[in-house]
C-alpha angles and dihedrals in degrees: 000000000000116000111257094032108132120199093174092108090062093048092050089048092052093045098044100036109021110022091075089064091058099043119063100213130073123227110225098202139027122219143139127219133181115198090194105054090166089070105082095199091055092046090049092057093045092049094045092052093046091049091051092052094045093046090052100047103035102072120085096227132052090227094056092044091054092050092048093048090049091054090050095048094046089052093051104029134047094228092172090062090047091053092049093049094049092056093050110172090001091069108122096238091165093053114053092178091057090049093052090046092054092047090053091049090050093049091053093045094051092047091048094047094049096043097043094042094053094041094049093046124359089216102163130090106172121194118184108220105182146300143235136197120249128216091246091062096257127115126235112213116198122208142156135226106220128208124202088240089065095256114136129196118205118229123187121196122195112205136178128201125227104232092208099051103019091230123134133234127197111230103171142009135190122198118198089340093309116120108225096211096054092041091055092048092049091049090051092051091053093047094045089057086068104033143012129263092272090053097049101082094042088055093049091047092052091049092049092050092051092049093048091050092049091049097047097034089239095304138068138201122234106265126229131211124218129182127193 
């Protein structure tokens, strides 16, 4: 995986839009807490998660929420690199217009999935548990997604710090032992066996809509955000 590639968007998408279809319980609030505020990497993850939730649920309309989430994700995540990685050998290297078109479709899909998933059901309660340094200079931040039933889902975030600015960047994420980057690439391979690059995102969007409708019964309550 190239350094700087960030699959977090996919993980957030799965968590916010799809994870609720796999887990039976509903989380009634969404919040992020870091018990070690002195650790900047841990605080960064907690703050990033909280900002994503608040950006998704605050606007009055779904359309505005999606636009706001897209701005946030594009500022924090190189979604274009993510889109290119997920296609692998299927990337249209001989057609730059097709590549740009797919990247735009992917940006919109991720923003929609994150915003709609959190607005329909604020399913995520993220608690940062700790962190450790890696030999490659990055930091691995451990956290859990907690369900009211008591079930917890581990989430590991790999972050690197820019030595010049001191800011962090997320370069990898694993949810419940599943690497988001490889999951996305595998999903793309399966879908591309049935359609072309232009048809991939529309298929994913249709699947996500069906799963959200099945989860919410066709309706959703207005979510709330709490923070300890």
